[in-house]
N, C-alpha and C positions, 0 to 999 in steps of 0.2 A: 747198836740197837738198844743199849741199856737205858737210853733216855726216851725211847719211843717204843710203844708196844706194836707188835706185829699186826694187831687189829687195824691200825691206821693204814697199814701197808697193803690193804686189799681193796680199797675203794675203786670204783669202776674207772678204768683208764680209757680215754677217748683218743683215737688215732684218726687224723684227717689228712687227706691228700687232695690237692687241687692241681691237676696236671694237664689241663686242656679243656676244650669246650665240646668234646664229643658227646654223643647221646648218653644222658645219665651221668656225665662226668662233671668236673668242677668248672668254674668260670675264671679261675686265676690264670696268670700268664703260664705259657708252656714251660715245663722244666722246673716248676715249683712244687715241692712236696710239703704239704701242710699237715702237721701233727698236733692234735689237741690232747692235753693232759689234765687230769683232775688236780694234780699238785703243781703249784708254781715252784720253780727251782729256787733253792736257797744257796747252792754252791755248785761249782763245776769241778771241784776237787774230788777225784775218785775215792780218796781215803776218808772223806768227811761227809758222806751222804747220810743224812739223818733217816731216810727211808730207802729201802732197796729199790722201789720203783724209780727213784730219781736217777738210777743208772741209765735210763733212757736218754737223759741229757748228756751224759758223759760218753756213752758208747759211740756216737758219731765221731768223737774226737780222739778216743783212746782205744786202740785195738787191745784185746786181752790176749793172754798167751794161748788159751784154747777157746772153743766155742761150743755151747750146749745147744744142739739142734732141736727142732720141734719134736723129734722122736726120742729125745734125751740121749742121743749118741754124742760122744765127745769128739769134736772135729778140730783140725789144726787151724791156727790163726797166726800169731807171732811165733809160736812154736810149731815145728813141722812134724815132730815125732817125740814119743816118750816111752821109756822102757823101765819097768820096775826091776829091782834086784836086791841083794842082801850081801853084806860082808861082816867082818868082825865087829863093826860099829853098829850094825843093825840094818833095817830095811832102808832102801833109798829109791828115788825116782830120778832117772837120768832123762834130761830133756834137751833136744836139739833145737836151736833157734834159727829162725829165718835169716839167712846171710845177706849182707850187702844193704841193709836198711839203715836209714838215718832219720832223725827227728827234724822237724822244720828248722830248728836252730843249728843244724849241722852236726849235732852229736850222733855218733854211731850207736846203733842198737847192738849191744853185746851182752855177754854173761854178766858183766859188771852192772849193767842196767837192771837186770833182774835182782841181783843181790841188794843194790841200794834201794830199789822199790820195796822189797820185802821188809828191809830194815825200817824204812820210813813208815810203812803201814803199821809196823809193830810198835814204834816209838813216838809217832806224832801225837801230840795232845789232842784228844777227842776223836782219834781214829776209830771209825766203825768197821774197819777191816781187821783190826787187831785180834778180836776173838777167833776169827777163822784161821789166822796165821800163827796163833799161839804155839810155841814149841817148834816152829819150823825154822830150819837153817838152810842156807844156800852156799854151795861150794862152786867156785868158778873153775871150770875144767877146760880151759881154752876159750877162744873168743866166742864160739857159738854153742858151747855145751855147759850145762849147769847140772848139779846134783842136789836134789832136795832131800832133806831128812826131816822127820817129824817124830815127836816123842811117842805118840800113840800108834803111828803107822802112816803110810803115804797113800792109802787107798782113796781118800777123799780129794786129794790134790788136783787130779785132772779136771774134776767138776768145779771145785772151788776157784781154780784159776781161770775159769770162764767168766767169772763175775768181776765186780769192781776190785777184788783182791788181786786179780791178774791183769788189770789195766795198767799199761806201762807208761811212765812219765820220763821225760828226758833227764839223764844224769845231771846235766848242767843246771836245769831248772831246780832240781832237788838241792844241789850244792849251793846254788845262789839263794835258796830260800824263797823262790818266786811264789807270790800269792796267786794260787790257782783258783780262787773262788770265782773270779771273773775273767780269767785268762786260760789258755790251754797250752800244753807242751807235750802233745802225744802224737803218735802215728795213727791216723785214722782216715776213713774215706772222705771226711769233711773237715774244713777249717772253720774256726770261729769268726763270724763276721761282726755280730753285735749282741749285747745282752740288754734286755729291757725288763721292766717289772714283771710282766707276764708272758714274755716271749724271748726265745733264743733263736737267732738266725745263723745258719751255717751255709757255706758254699763248698762245692765239690773241690777236694784237695788236689792240687797239681802234683803230678809225679807219684801218686799213691801206688803202692806195689800191685794192687789188683784193680785193673782199669774197668772191670765189669760191674762193680758194685755201686758206684755213685750214679745211679740211673737218672737222678734229678740234679740239675745244676744248683738248685737252692733247696735247702731244707729248713722249715720253720717248725718249732715246737712251741705251741701256744697253750696257755692255761685257759681252759674253757669250762664253764658250768654246763651241766647236762642240758638245760634249756637252750643254751647257745648251740650245742651240738645238734639238737633236734631241729632248730631253726635252719641250721646249715644243711641238714638232710632235706628238709622241705624245699629249700631253694636250689638244691642240686649242687651245693658247694663242697660236698665231701666225697672223696673217693673210697675211703676206708674209715670205719669208726666202730668202736665198741659202745653200745648203748644199753641202758636199762631195759628190761623186758617190756615194760609198759610203753616204750617208744618204738618197738619193733614193727608194729603194724603200720605206723606212719612211714617208716623207712621202706617197708615192702611196697606200700602204695606209691612211693616215689620211684620205684623201679629198681631198688637195690636187692642184691642177692644176700641171703642170710646164711652165714656159716657158723655152726655151733661146735664148740669143743668143751670137753670136760677136762679141766686143768688140774693143777697140783694143790689148789687151795682146799682147805678143810675148815668149816665153821665148827668150833668147839668151845666148850666152857671148861675152864680150869678150876680146880678146888685148891683152897688152902687147907691141906690135910692136917695142919696143926691146930685148926680152929674147930670148935664144936659147931655143928654136929658132925662135921666131915672128918673128924679124927677117927670115926667109926666106919669101917668099910661097908657095913650093912647099909648105912645111910647113903654112901656114895653109890652103891649098887642100886638102891631104891630110886635115886634120881635118874640113873641110866635106864631103868626099867619103866620109868614114868614118862619118858619122851616118846611120843608117837612120831617117829621120823618120817614115815610115809605121808602122814597127814600134814606135817609141817612143810614138807617139800611141795606137796600139791597146793596147799592153801597159801603159802608165803611166796613161792616162786613159780606158781602155775605149772608145777611138775618139771620145770627146766632146771633140774638138779638131780643129784644121785644121793638118796638116803644113805648115810654112812655111819657105821658103828665101830669104826677102827681109827687108829691114830693118823695115818697118812691119807692124803686126798685121793679120790677115786680115779683121777686122771694121771697119776704118776706111777712109775714102775715100782715104787716102794709099796704100793697098795696090793693087798692080798684078796683077789676077787672071790676066792672060794670061801672066805670068812663071812662075807655078807653082813647080816644083822644077827647072826646066831649068838654072838656073845652078849648082845644087849637087846633081847626080845622085849616088845612092848607088853607089859603085864602090870596093869594098875593094881590089881588085887595083891600081887606079890610085893609090889612097891610099898603099899600101905602096911602090909604085914611086917616088912623089914623095918620101917620107921617105928612102928609100935614096939617091935621086939627090941630095938635099940634104945627105947625110952626117949625118942627124939620128937614125939608129937608136940607141935606148937613151937618148936625151936625156930628162932628168928634167923633168916638167911638173907643177906644183902647181895644182889647181883650188880656188878658195875659193867657198863657198856659205853660205847662211844656215842656222844651226843651229836645229833645232826645227820647221822646215817640212818635213814628210815628203815632199811631192812634189818640192820643190827638191833635197833630199838624194838622193832616189832617182834623179832625172834626172842629177845630177852623177855619181853612181856608174855609171849606164848609159854616160854619155859617157866616163868613166874607162876602162871595160872596152873600149870601142870604140877608144880611143886606144892601149891596150895591144896590141890586135889588129894595128894597123898599125906597131908597133915603137917606140912612145913609152912611157917609164916614167912613167905618170901616177899621181897620188895626189889624194885629196880631203881638204880641211880644211873642216869645218863650224864656223863661228864666228859671233859676234854681229854684227848688221848694221853697227855702227860700225867693227868690226874689218875687215870686208870692204872698206868704203870706205877705211879707213886703209891697209891693206896694198896695195890695188890702185892707189889714186890718189895717196897721199902717200909711203908708204915705197917703193912700186913694186918690191916684192920677190916678187911672185907673177905667174905667166905668164897665167893665165886666171881670170876671175871670172864667176859666173852673175848674170844680171840679168833683170828682167821690165819691159819698157818699155811705153809707151803711155798712162800716166796723165798726159798733158799736154794742155792745152786746144788747143794748136796744134802741128802736127808740127814746126815750127821748134824748139820747146823740146827735144823728144827728139833731133832731129838735132844741135842745138848741143852736147848733152851726150855723145852717143855716136858721132857720125859726122864731126864736123869736127876739124880739126887741133888746135884749142885746147880740145877737149871734155874735161870732167872725167874721163869714162870712156874716154878715148883717151890713156892715160898715155904711150904711145910717140910721140904727136904725128904719127901717120901722116896724110899729106895726099893726098887725091884731088882734083886740080885741077878735074875736071869736076863733082864733087859740090859743091865750094866755090862754083863759078860758078852752078850751078843753085840752090843755097841762097840766094844773093843775088837771083837772079831771082824766087824764090818770095816773098821779103820785099817786093820792089818791086811785084809783081803784086797788085792789089786785088780782082779778081774771084775769089771763093772757089772756084768750080768750076774755073777755070783754074789756081789755085794747087794744087789737089789733083792735077791732071794733072802738074804739075811734080814734086810729091812722089812720084807714082807712078813717074815716070822715075828719080828719085833712089833709090827703094826697090830698083830693080834695079841701077842703076849703081854704087851703093856696094858691092855684092857683088863687083865686079871687083877691089877691093882686098883682099877677104877679111879685113877688119879685125875681123869678128866672125862668130859662128856662130849664125844664127837656127835655131830648132828647131820651134816650134809656137805656135799661138795657141789658148789654152784656151777652151772654151765656159763660159758662166755659166748655172747652173741655178737659176731662181727657182721657189720653191714658193708657190702662191697659193691661198688658201682660197676656197670658194664664197661669193659675195656681195660680194667685193672689187670696187670700181669706182674708176676714175680713175688706176690704176697704169699707167705706161709704163716699159719697160726703158730705162735711161739709155744714153748713147753709150759709157760705160765703167762697169763695175760699181762703181767707187769713188765715183761721183758721183750717187747716187740723188736724185730729187726727190719730195717728199711733198706737193707743192702739189695740192690737190684730191683726195687719196687718201682713200677711205672704205672701211671694212670692213663 
């Protein structure tokens, strides 16, 4: 993710299914599940995904070791069980693999598979899995057992291995150096049929170990613009879709059910704390006090969001509901006073955000105006995602950058990037010793419920440093046609599962 900012990773995802001609359903051939996406695929290699959302293209082809369910529970997939432990070498995680499986090329799925996949993710040039697997080692302990170790602790591994870092590729394909950008070599419910510019077509895999999950004979993932999705809703050609709020009434009038969920995403602004005026905590605090989160949520997203004053998104178990907005109360008078006290009145502040995303640009403009109100000379630059990353993290010549966090399988990933001293999106290197300690505690803790309690504490404690400006967690609106079965809203809108979904 170092070459792409997470802000690009939260654009609205469209999911479309056409599975028959029943009332309110699609018009495509029976057995075809059509999925629409905001991002066109650039690769089908699980280790080279430039954006996390693109895992929706690889998940049908590559089972992961574990699975993160909609309630954030970790469930078996290619691994059937896992147990933490410790010995004289330190903590470890023992994992039992599903026995008797083979890849389409005939290669057996074994402990060796896991070892070579982790090594590939760590060493492959351009690997986007490498940061999550840094310091991880794999010991083969028989054909169906592996022992993971990690420098900081193994607590995060069950969740991390539910994502692309845990999607298993055939040993033979790895050894042969197979180009997986347009081919597949995984165990999954679907096989790759063809790849086109804006479409990937899959067919139900023969002999897949779980015969219940490929409910559709054909799966299509199509790149679609929002207007194209809306037209499909109007014509009744969609079974399931995520749509922007402004399109929901049209979907309702077409007979679709609306299902809302508050996910893990969090809209926030990050500071470069090494740049004036944000090297002064008083100014960072002033910005937080200047943001009317309730008004923004109502005015920008028609109230279909959760005003948020802490680090983690309101729909994740890492969120601390008791904190609310207590740490960042809306207080313009206090904000003005803090700016004046710091001698920062009139200081120039440039905010960068992603060009072309209307909500992001509007939010940045709202914040710009509120900063002007407290005495800062704020401006907004809307640029392409790579430029946001470059200017904020490499060139380090911009004071604030908008981001949308939460598309990480484990909270440690988001915290590493945004909240720790060495984080990519903490260019000023601001360090909160208490957060750093708690982050280590969470990695060492192996009980997932206890880990989430630690992250809830972090979610509030990190605000003491005022290193960023959390604003809101958006709701996701799914439109669902009558007759759809098997659909479950995912833990984050970027990671839908179509296992067992029928129209």
